[in-house]
N, C-alpha and C positions, 0 to 999 in steps of 0.2 A: 522362599523369598521371591517377590515380584521384581523381575529385572528387565531391563530394556534389551531386546534381542539384537543379535548381530545382523548385519545386512544379509549375510549369506544364508540366514535362516528363513528369509522371506521368499515366497514363491515369485517367479518372474511376472506373473499376471498382476501382481500388486506393486510392481516397480515401473517407473516411467521408461519409455523406450528411447533412451539417448542414442542408441545405435542407429536410429533413423536419421540422425544428424551426421555422425561419422561412425562408420562401422568399427573402426579401430582408432586408437590414439595416433597411429602412424598417419592415418588420413587427416587427422587434426593437424599434425605437424606439417603435412604438405600444404594444407590450406593456409596455415600460419606463415609459412615461408613464401607462398605466392603473394600474399598481401605485403609482407615485408619488402619483397623485391620490387614491387610495383609502386611503392609510395613516391619514389623519385619521379615517376611519370606525372603525378599530380603536382609536385613541387615545381616542375619545369614550367608550369603555367603562371607562376607568381610574377606579378608585374604586368601581365597582359590579359588577365581574365576577361576584362570588359572592352577589349579593343574593338570587338564587333559582336553581333548577336550569335554568329556561328561559333565563335571561340567560347563565349559564355556558356552556350549549350553543351559544348564538348567538356568543359570543366565540370559542369553540374552532373553530367552523365557519368563521367569518370569518378567523381567524388562519390556518387551514389553507389556505383559498382563496388568500390573498395569498402565503403561504409557497410554495405550489406554483408560482405564477407567478414569484416571485423566483428560485427554484431553476432554473427553465427559462431565464430571462433570463441568470442568472449562468453556467450551464453552456454556453450557446451562446457567450457572449463569451469565456469561458476557453478553450474548445476552438478557437475562431477564432484567438485569440492564440497558442495552442500550435502551430498550423500554421506560424507564422512569428513567433518571439518578437521579431524586430526590426521588425515591422510596427507603426508608431506608431498607425495607425487602430484596430487591435484592442487595442493596449495601452490606448488611451483607453477603448474600450468595456468592457474588462475592469475597468479602474479605476472606471468609473461603476457597473458592476454590483456591485462590492464595496461601493461607497458606498451603493447602494440596499439591499443586504443588511444593511448596518450600520444604516441608517434603519429598515428593517423590524424588525430585532431590537430596536431601541430602542422602536419603537411597541408591540411585544408584550412588552416587558420587565416590565410590571406584572402579567402573568397569573400567573406562578408564585408571586410573593410573595403575591398575593391568595388563590390556592388554599391556600397554606400558612398563611393566617390561620385556616383552618377546622381543627377537630379531626376525627379519624377518623370519629366518629359522625355529625357534620354532613355530611361528604362522602358517607358511605354512604347517608344519608337522601335526599340530592339525587339520587344515582344510581338509587336504588330508585323514586323518584317522578317521574322525568323521562324520558319516552320518548326514546331516542336517546343519552342520556348513558351508558348501560351500555357502549357501544362504547369509551368512554374509560377504563374502570375501571382497567386496569393502568397506563396512562399517569398518571392522576390520583393513584393511590397511590404511584407512583414519584416524582412531584413532592413529595408529603408526605415521602417518605423522605429527601429532600435538604434539608428545611426548615432544619436546623441550619447548612447551608452556603450559604444564599441570603440575600443582604442585602436591604435595603429596596428598594422600587420605584425610589426616587430614585438609589440607588447602582447598582443593576443597569442602570438607564437610562443612566447616565454610562458604565459599562463597555461597554455595547453600542455607544454612540456612538464609543467609542475603538477599535472593532474594527479600523479601518484602521491606526491607529497601532500597536496591539499586534502586528499582523501585518507590520509594516514590515521586520523583519529577514529574514523569509522572502522577501518580494518583492525586496528588494535582492539577496539571495543568488542567487535564480533569474535575475534580469536579468544579474548579473555573470557567472555560469557559463554561461548558455545564449545570451546575446546579445553581451555586450561582449568576452569573452575569446576570443582566437584562439590555438589550439594549433599547434605547428610542423608543417611538412610534412617527411616523412622519405622516404628512398629505400628501397624494398623490395628483398629479395634478387634479384628478377627484373629490377630496374632501373627499375620504375615508381615514381612518387612518390605518396604517399598522405598526406592531411591527417589528423592525429590529432584525434579528437573525443571528447567524453564517451561517445558511443554506441558508437564502434568500438574504444575502448581495449582492452576485454577480448578482442575478436576478434583484434586485432593481437598481444596478449600470448599468443596460442595459436599463433603462427607457429613452425615447427620450427627456424628459424634463431635460435640463442640470442643471437648478437651483435646481431641486429636487435631482438629482444625487449628487450635491455638498453638499446639506443638509444631505443626507444619509451618505455620506463619512465623513463629519465633525462630525456628531453626533456619528457615530460608533467609530471613533478613539478617540474622546474626552472621551467616556466612557471607552474604552480600556486603555487609558492613566491613569485612576484612579488606575489601578492595575499594573502599569509599574514596580514598584520595586518588587512586589510579583512574577510576571511572570519572571522578570529578575533573581531573586534568584533561581527560579525553573530551568531556563536554565543553570545558573552557576553550580548548584549542579548536574544536569544531565550530563553536559559535564565533570565535575570533576570526577564523578563516572566512566565514560567511560575511562578517562585517567588513573585513579588509577588502575582499573581492568586490563587495558592493561599492566601497569607496573608490576603488580603482576604476570602476565603471560609472562613476559620477552619479551614484544614487545617494539619497539622503539617509536611507536605512536599508538594512538587509531585507526587511519585509517588502519594501518597495521593489527591490531588485528581483526577489523571488516571484512576486505576483505580476510584475510587468512583462516577463517573458511570455506567459500565456495570455497577456492582456486582460488580467482580472483586476479591476479597481480595488484599492485597499478598503474602500467602503464596504465591499462584500464581506471582508474579514470582520470589520467592525460591526456590521449588521448582525452577523452570526453571534459574536461574543455578547453584544448588548441584548439581543433578543433572548438568548439562552439565560443570561443573568436575570432578566426580567421574569423568567419562568422557573426559577429555582424552587419555588414552592411545590411544583409538581414532583421534582426529584426528592424533595424533603418528604413529601407524602409517600412516595415509593419506599423510602428508607423507613418511615414509620410503620407502613404496612408490613414491611419485612420484619421489623422488630416484633410486632404483634404476632405475626404468623409463627415466629420462632419461640414466642413465649419467654423472652428475656427482658430483663430490666434495662439493660444498655446494649445498643448495637455496637459491636466492636468490629475492627477492620477484618478479622478472620470470619466475620459473619456475612460480609457484603456479597459474596458469590452464592450464598445459599439460596436455593429456590424457595418460593413462597408456596410450597407444596408439602404434603405430609410424608413423602417418601423420597428416596434417592432417585435421581434421574433414571428413567428406563434405559436398559441396554439397547443400543441400536447398532447392530452389526453393519459393516460397510455395505454389504449387498442390499440390506433392507433400506438403509439411508439412500443409497444410489437410486434405487427404484422409486422411492418417494420423490426425489428431486426430478427425475426424468418425467414422472407423471405431472408434477406441478408445473413444469415449464411448457407443457402443452398449451397453456394460455397464450403463449407467444406464437402459436401456429405450428403446423406439422413439420415444416422445414427446420425450424429452430429446434424442435424436440428431437427430430431425427439426427441432427448434427450432435446434440448432446449425447444421445444414446451411442452413436457410432464412436464418438471421442472416448467415452468411458470404456468401450470395448477395445480401443486401439492403444491402450497403455499411455494415455495422457497423464495419468495420476500416479504419483509415488505415494502410496497410501499410509504406511504405518511408521511409527516412531522406531528408530533403530539407534544403536550406540553412536554417539557423536554426530548424529544428523542435525542439520540446522533446525533451530526451533521455529515455531510458527507455521505459517502457510503463505503461499504466493502462487500467482500464475505467471508463467514465463514463456519463452519461445521468441522467435523472430519472424520477420516478414517472410522468410524462406523456409520456415519449419512449421511443423504442427505445434499446437499449444502444449504446454507442460504445466502440471500443477503439483506443487510440493504440499503434502499434508503430513500431519502427525495424528492420525485417527485415534480417538480415545473411546470408541464405542458408546457415544452419547449423542443426545440431540444437538448439542453445540457443534459437534463435528459434522453432522448432516447439514446444518446451516452454513458452516464454513465451506463445505463442498459446493453448495449452491452459489455462494458468494464468489468463489474463485472461478467457477464455470461461467459466471457473468463476464468476468474479465476475458476468459479464454474465447468465448463466442464473439465478444466485441472485437477482439484481435483478429479472429478468423474472418469475420464478415468484412472488417475494414480491409484486410490484406487482399481479399478476393475482389473488392469493388473499387479500390483506389490505387493509383500509382504509388511507387515507393515513397515519393516526397510527402505524400499525405497518408502513408500507410501505418502511422502510429496515431496516438491521441494523447491529449493532455490529461494529467492525473485528475484535474478538476472534473472532467466528465467520466473518467474511468470508474470512479466510485458510485456513479449512478447505475451503471450496468450491473454491478455486483449486488447492489442493495435492492434493485427491482426484483432480482431473483429471490432474495430473502423474503420480500413482501409476498410474492406469489407462492412461495413454499408455505409460509404461515397460513395463508388463506386456504390453500389446498388441504393442509393437515387438519385445520379446524372444521373444514367442510366434509372430510371423508373418514377421519379416524373416530371411532365410537368410544374407545376406551377412555373413560373420564380421567384417569390418572395421566395417561399420555397427553390428553388434550390440555390439562392444566399445566403440564410441563412445557408444551408447545407455547402456550400463552405466556408462561413465565420466561421462556427463552426469548420470545419476541420483545417483551418488556426489558429484559436484560440487555438485549442488543440495542434497543433504543437508549437505555441508560449508558451503555458502554460506548456507543457510537456518537449519539448527539450530545450528551452531556460530558462524558469522560473525554472524548476527543476535543471538544471545545475547551475543556479545562486544560488539556495538554497544549492546545493552541495558545491559550493565555500564558501558560508557563513558558512556552517557547519564545513568545514575543517579549515577555518580561526579562528573560535571561539575555536576549539579544540587546534589549534596551540598557541593561547593566553595562555591557561592554561598550555600547555606543555612547554612554554617558561618561566613559573613561574610568569606570569603577572596576573592582576586582570581582570576577565571577568565581568565587571559591566554592568548594563542596558545601560548606556551611550556608553560604548565601543561597545556593540552589535548594538546600533543605528548607530554608526559611520561606522562600517563594512558594515551593510546592506544598509545604505544610499549611500555609495560610490558605491556599486555594482549596486544598482538600477539606479544611475545616469549614470553609464557606459553602462549598458544593454539597458536603455531606454533614450539614449542621446537626441533624439528630443523632449522629454517631460519634463515638469517642475517637479522636485522632491522637495517635501516639507517635513517639519518636521514630519508630521503624517506618511507618507509612510516609513520613516526611522524606524518606530516602527512596521511595518507590520510583522516582524518576530514573534511577540508575538501572532499572531493569526494562526500560522502554526503549527498544532499539531505534524507533523512528527519530528520537532526539539526536542520535549519533549518525544515522545513515542518510537522512533526508532533511533538507532545509525547508521550513514552512510547508510541510506536507500534510500534517494531521488534520488541519482545519477542513480539508477537502473530504474527509470521511463524513463530517457533520453536514456540509453543504450537499454532499452526495445523497445522504439518507433523506434529507429534506426534499430534494428534487425527486428522489425515487418514490417517496410516499405518494406524491401527487400523481406521478406517471403511472405507478402501479395501481392506484385506485381507479384512475381513468380506464386502464386496460381491463380491470376486473369488473367494471360497470358495463362491460360489453360494447364499449365504443370501438367499432372496427377501425375508424379513422385514427384513434389514439394508438392502437397497436401498430398500424401501418406507419404512422409518423415516428414511433419509437424505433421500429426496425430500420427505417431510413436513417435515423440518427446513428444507430449502431454501424451502419455502412459508410458513414461520412468521414471517419478518420479525423484528420486535422485540416479539412478543406475550408474551415472557418474558425473563428475564435470561440472558445468554450461557451461563453454566455449566449452568443448568437446561435450556436448549435442547439443549446437547450431551449431557446425560445422557439425554434422550429419544431422541437419535440413537444412543446406545450407547457413550458414552465419558465418563469422569469426570475433568475437568481440575483438580479440587481436589486430586487425588493426583499424586504424581510418576510413577506407574506408566506412563501413556501415553508420557511422555518417555523413560523407560527402555526401553520397548518399541520406540520409534523408533530409539533409539541401538543397541539390539541388532540391529535390522534392518539398520542401517548397517554394523555389524560383519559380519553375514552376507554382505552384498554385497561388502565388502572381501575376504572369503574367496574369493568367486567370482572377483573381479578378479585376486586374487593367483594363482589357479590358471591364469588365462589369460595372465599376463605372466611 
């Protein structure tokens, strides 16, 4: 029987080095207690934060110091919990860290309203006459920009204290899907038994035995259906929280609230959805090519992940995939490549799936730590691309931290997905240029097409679903599980017109964690790949200036607004042109694949 190993069975070199943050849990406790004891220092400034420039600088520096410590405390606890989501010890640590973060946010909640009590001239005078305050110029003016949507100190304090409550839907969903639910074990065509998990579902749906794929699909969604009402309630409450918080902050919609914080116009969202909808014929062509390559009369939902190749995806061991990624990223220069290689040797990555480990993949860490990458490596080409993707985030974080002060030491999600997808683009071109095995090459091209499909089209479909579910609540209607099924099923039928849409797939929204963990997040995968295609092609064309501009972009953190940062890197996301350029590239790759099959 194929079973998921226990964490203790994995060698240390394949586990991330969380001991580099805190050598023991006792050290974590000490850091936790230090922050908890010092929050009153910050609260003592309430009511006088802007009495003069020196005081404002003191407040900002103290707030930063505590925030840095809270972020590190929270990151360690969260990643420990993600190693084994059923471990109650680290569930407790993570819960305490979230509570501490909520307390810290509450203690600092007076700062923005007090800054917003100033007018622009008063703030400029403080900056000009106080040494050190000029560092915060962009941050301070951005706080003023949001003045109309910031409530009083008392209200913001209450909202900060309610952080644990407003995040409850996300926590409940993650515990249900990652810890409490057990999916069935099925017999593979070779006679071995395999347990279906959130992590391996897609891999199992790439098995060439169509009957087996159907069994996996049916068994997974039958089990997911047993918690339909629970997950639906989590979705409803999460969406309602977004809507009510937007109303409290005087926004017309939850989407406007989510996009205004990074200063992204809602037109960018609409450009994406409209442009992708205008190009659904390309996705339909992909689906039809897939049907033809599989030799089936009807394309079913359990066929969607099948590659348009004649064999199963080649096995790619972690070491092999790691080496390909390092070689591919040499296109960004020796220093970037060296950083990647050293990071992979320094236990940045938690490589393999283990019992109760959090599903999916992500890049984490803080301003004061090394990057960390959670993986669930499946020995396939997809895992190799995921590693390249997450390394894009990690290098973005490292370069930003080294080149920017803490106030600008992070970056908006809108630009984050550019860094990750540029790496995917470079990996694709490297593999097609260097690997001679025709089977491997076809699988690489298929992987790239699938990532286009799953990123540009699928995430845009998700974005449309997310917006429609929020509109239901904003219109005063009930967002029931059945209504979510209806919205999602209609979108699936429209986007995948050549395929047969069944009742199970209408409930697929229930297995998409982004709908529960983040508000208006997924559209940025689609805008990210659009920007990345343009930037990646410019770099691969041998344009030295393009590579230099891109690396400067990675070092910029949040020193400017996302659209402005991307313009300096060489792409204008206020226009639909980059989206259309990406879609045209997708169409060109479809031409190439059609010629091969």
